[in-house]
C-alpha positions in Angstrom: 126.4 125.6 166.0 125.2 128.7 165.3 122.3 131.1 164.7 121.0 133.4 161.8 117.8 135.2 162.6 116.8 132.7 165.7 116.8 130.1 162.7 119.1 127.1 163.9 122.4 126.5 161.6 123.9 123.0 162.4 127.6 121.4 160.6 128.1 118.2 161.2 131.6 117.1 161.9 132.7 120.1 160.3 132.1 119.4 157.0 128.5 119.4 156.2 125.7 121.9 156.7 122.5 121.9 157.5 120.2 124.7 157.1 116.2 125.7 157.6 114.6 124.7 155.0 113.1 128.3 153.5 110.8 129.6 150.6 111.3 131.2 147.6 110.9 135.0 149.0 112.9 133.5 151.6 115.4 131.1 150.1 117.7 129.5 152.8 121.2 130.1 150.8 120.9 134.0 149.7 122.8 136.9 149.2 123.2 139.3 151.8 122.7 141.8 148.7 119.5 140.5 147.9 117.6 137.8 150.1 115.1 136.3 148.0 117.3 135.2 145.6 119.1 131.4 146.4 118.2 128.1 146.9 115.2 126.6 149.3 114.0 123.3 149.8 110.8 122.5 147.9 107.7 121.2 150.0 104.3 120.3 149.2 100.9 120.1 152.1 99.3 117.0 152.9 95.6 117.6 153.1 95.8 119.7 156.6 98.4 122.2 155.4 101.5 120.7 156.6 104.9 120.4 154.7 105.6 117.2 153.3 109.6 115.9 152.5 109.2 116.2 148.7 113.5 115.3 147.3 113.0 118.0 145.5 114.9 122.0 146.2 114.5 124.8 144.1 116.1 128.1 142.6 114.4 131.8 143.5 115.0 135.3 141.8 113.6 137.8 143.2 111.0 136.1 146.3 110.0 133.8 142.7 110.6 130.6 141.7 112.4 130.2 138.6 114.2 126.3 138.6 112.9 123.2 140.5 115.6 120.3 140.5 113.6 116.9 141.8 114.1 113.3 142.1 110.6 111.6 140.4 111.5 114.4 137.5 114.8 115.8 136.9 115.0 119.5 135.9 111.3 121.4 136.4 110.8 125.7 135.1 109.4 127.5 137.6 108.3 129.8 134.7 106.4 128.9 131.0 108.8 131.4 129.4 107.6 133.1 125.6 108.8 133.1 122.2 111.1 136.2 123.4 112.4 135.4 126.5 111.5 130.9 126.9 111.4 129.1 130.1 114.8 127.4 129.3 117.5 130.0 127.6 121.2 130.2 126.9 123.3 133.5 128.4 124.2 135.0 125.4 121.5 134.1 123.9 118.3 135.5 125.8 115.7 134.8 123.4 116.5 131.7 121.8 115.9 127.9 123.9 112.7 126.9 125.2 109.3 127.1 126.8 105.6 125.9 127.6 102.2 126.8 126.2 99.5 125.3 126.9 100.7 121.9 127.4 102.6 122.4 124.3 106.4 122.4 124.2 107.7 125.6 122.3 111.0 125.5 121.1 112.2 129.5 119.7 115.5 130.5 118.0 115.8 134.7 117.8 112.5 134.6 119.4 111.0 134.0 116.7 108.9 130.0 117.1 111.0 127.4 115.1 108.6 123.9 116.1 106.6 122.5 118.7 106.9 119.2 120.4 102.7 118.1 121.0 101.0 115.8 122.2 99.0 113.8 119.7 98.9 110.8 120.9 101.9 109.0 120.6 103.4 112.5 120.7 104.0 114.7 117.3 107.0 117.2 116.2 105.8 120.6 114.2 107.9 122.7 112.6 107.0 127.0 113.0 108.5 127.7 109.9 107.1 126.5 106.1 110.3 126.6 104.2 110.9 126.4 100.5 112.9 124.4 97.6 115.7 126.5 98.1 115.9 127.1 102.4 113.6 123.5 103.7 112.6 123.6 107.2 113.7 120.5 107.9 117.1 120.1 106.9 121.2 118.8 107.0 123.7 121.0 108.7 125.7 119.8 105.6 123.7 120.2 103.0 121.1 122.8 104.0 119.8 123.5 100.6 118.5 119.2 100.9 115.8 118.8 102.8 111.9 118.7 103.3 109.4 122.3 103.7 105.5 122.4 103.8 104.9 124.8 100.0 101.2 125.2 100.7 98.1 123.9 102.4 97.7 120.0 102.9 100.5 119.5 100.9 104.8 118.7 101.5 107.7 118.6 99.5 111.3 118.0 99.4 114.0 119.2 97.3 117.3 118.7 97.0 120.0 121.1 96.0 117.7 124.0 96.6 115.4 122.3 93.8 111.6 120.9 94.0 112.2 116.7 94.0 108.9 115.6 94.6 105.2 117.3 96.1 102.9 114.6 98.4 100.0 116.0 98.3 96.1 114.2 98.7 95.7 111.5 96.7 98.5 112.5 94.5 102.9 112.4 94.1 104.1 115.2 91.7 107.5 115.6 91.2 109.2 118.5 90.9 111.1 118.3 87.3 109.8 116.8 83.8 112.9 115.6 83.2 114.2 113.9 80.3 114.5 110.6 78.5 118.4 111.0 79.9 117.4 112.2 83.3 113.9 110.7 83.8 112.0 112.3 86.3 111.1 109.2 88.2 113.5 106.9 87.8 115.5 104.4 90.1 118.3 104.5 92.4 120.0 101.3 90.7 119.8 103.1 87.3 119.5 106.9 87.1 118.6 107.0 83.1 115.6 104.2 83.4 111.8 105.3 84.3 109.3 108.5 83.1 109.7 111.6 82.1 107.5 114.5 80.9 107.8 116.4 77.7 104.7 118.8 77.3 101.4 117.1 77.3 103.2 113.6 76.5 104.6 110.8 79.3 107.8 109.1 78.2 109.1 106.3 79.4 113.1 106.1 78.5 115.3 103.2 79.2 119.4 103.5 79.6 118.7 106.9 78.3 117.1 107.0 74.9 113.2 107.1 75.5 111.7 104.1 74.2 107.7 104.7 74.2 105.6 107.9 74.2 101.4 108.4 76.1 100.1 111.1 74.6 96.8 112.8 73.5 97.7 110.9 70.0 97.8 107.4 71.7 101.3 105.0 72.4 103.4 106.3 70.2 106.1 103.8 70.1 110.2 103.9 70.2 111.8 105.6 66.8 115.1 103.6 65.2 116.7 104.3 62.2 117.7 100.4 62.5 116.6 97.8 64.4 117.7 97.2 67.9 119.2 94.6 69.9 116.1 91.5 69.7 113.7 91.0 71.9 110.4 89.1 71.4 107.1 90.7 71.8 108.9 94.2 71.2 107.6 96.5 68.8 109.3 100.4 67.3 108.6 102.3 64.5 111.0 102.4 62.1 112.3 105.7 61.1 114.1 104.7 57.5 111.1 102.2 56.4 108.4 103.8 57.9 106.8 100.9 59.3 106.4 99.7 62.6 108.0 96.5 63.2 107.8 93.3 65.1 109.9 91.1 66.7 109.1 87.8 66.8 111.4 84.5 67.6 114.5 87.1 67.7 113.5 88.6 64.4 112.5 91.9 63.8 109.3 91.9 61.1 107.1 94.2 59.9 103.9 94.8 61.6 101.9 92.0 60.2 103.9 90.1 58.2 104.5 86.2 59.7 107.2 85.0 60.9 107.6 82.3 57.7 111.2 81.3 57.4 111.7 77.0 56.9 114.7 77.3 59.6 111.8 77.7 62.2 109.2 75.2 60.1 109.8 70.9 60.4 106.8 67.6 58.9 105.9 70.8 55.5 103.2 68.9 53.7 101.8 70.4 50.7 97.6 71.3 51.8 95.3 69.4 50.4 91.6 69.4 49.3 91.6 72.9 49.9 89.2 73.3 46.5 86.6 71.2 48.9 87.2 73.3 52.2 86.5 76.4 50.9 83.4 75.2 48.6 81.5 74.8 51.7 82.5 77.6 53.6 79.9 80.6 52.9 80.4 84.4 53.0 77.7 86.5 54.3 77.2 90.0 55.2 75.7 90.5 58.5 74.4 93.8 61.0 76.1 94.1 64.6 75.0 93.7 68.1 76.0 92.8 71.1 77.6 96.2 72.2 79.4 96.1 68.9 76.8 98.4 67.2 78.7 100.9 66.4 80.6 98.8 63.6 77.3 98.3 61.6 77.2 96.3 58.7 80.3 94.2 58.1 80.8 91.0 55.4 83.0 88.0 56.7 82.3 84.7 58.0 80.2 83.2 60.9 82.5 82.0 63.2 80.5 78.8 64.3 80.5 78.5 61.0 84.0 77.4 60.1 84.7 76.2 63.0 83.0 73.0 61.3 85.1 73.2 58.3 88.2 74.1 59.4 88.9 74.3 63.4 92.5 74.8 63.3 91.3 78.9 62.2 89.1 79.7 64.9 89.6 80.9 68.2 87.7 80.3 71.4 87.0 82.1 74.7 88.1 80.2 78.0 85.2 77.8 77.7 86.0 76.9 73.9 82.8 78.6 71.9 84.0 80.0 68.7 84.9 83.4 69.6 86.3 85.1 66.6 88.8 84.1 63.4 92.5 84.4 62.1 91.8 85.0 58.3 95.4 85.7 57.4 95.5 81.9 57.3 92.5 81.2 54.5 94.6 82.0 52.6 96.5 79.8 51.5 93.8 78.0 51.2 92.5 80.2 49.0 95.8 80.2 47.2 95.9 76.3 46.6 91.8 75.8 45.7 92.2 79.1 42.8 95.3 76.7 42.0 93.8 73.6 41.9 90.1 75.2 39.9 93.0 76.8 37.5 94.3 73.4 36.1 90.7 71.7 36.5 90.1 75.0 34.0 92.7 73.8 31.7 92.1 69.9 31.7 88.7 71.5 30.3 90.3 73.2 27.5 93.1 70.9 26.7 89.4 68.5 26.4 87.8 70.6 24.5 90.4 71.8 21.9 90.6 67.5 21.7 87.2 68.0 20.9 87.1 70.7 18.3 90.6 69.4 15.8 87.7 66.3 15.3 
């Protein structure tokens, strides 16, 4: 045991050194040439200003507490710091580190704010540098020009290889490139040559690197090709050789408006009968459109309800079974057979007339 400035310093078993608590201006362990720099026991006070055992110790420099180590909160800095002089920094880089301000943790590099960690409910990380496509504010060590950045207010962008790839803004997502049929702006991980792209004021769709459809101010434009592509029922394309739209039906390409009619797809073929009788029961009419179709003006044709009583097979119906339209193309074979029947009757009458004249 020995004394130091009136304080008793004990050694226990020659192995343990016990010193007084000290304080920030007079640390318990300090230096001969700098007695207000060193280590001391931190103590809180109770309501009666009596010291409490706190299980903490602190380090001070120049009589000011700089660092505190506690058994509950770990390491606490004695000063908040600033961007230019952060509370936690490095010996070789004193203006790079962490500091606190207003309940927010700030990260700084070279004296400039880099990011903030704030408590907004569940906490949030905020980047101070907006960044750019060439230098995203959030990127990767192995790829510094790929990542995310903030281009302007209420927008968020992603870059790859230094070029903007995607921009997200309020209520919309925009591609950073127009793309092409071979490399669409919006595509799929497993099929990079299939997707959507922009060409001027038109929107294009491609599959396997080839355009299949375009949308523009003039409407929908189907794929153009010089010959029939692989047959897929329901597909449509424009034949640039025949200059016609073609549709695929039953695995066969047909000119738009043509109907599949091969004997290969038919059975129980029977001649039409009673064609003249059915035609004579139909009434051609003129009318003025109503019911929201006034813009069509005057028209002519047949009335579905009247045709339904004669030829229900060519009437199209609503979900509740009411007549709404007609398949006018199916009247053609009926009229054709009626004309043949009429011609046969005329020919027979002519023969009879000729016979009467010869008498």
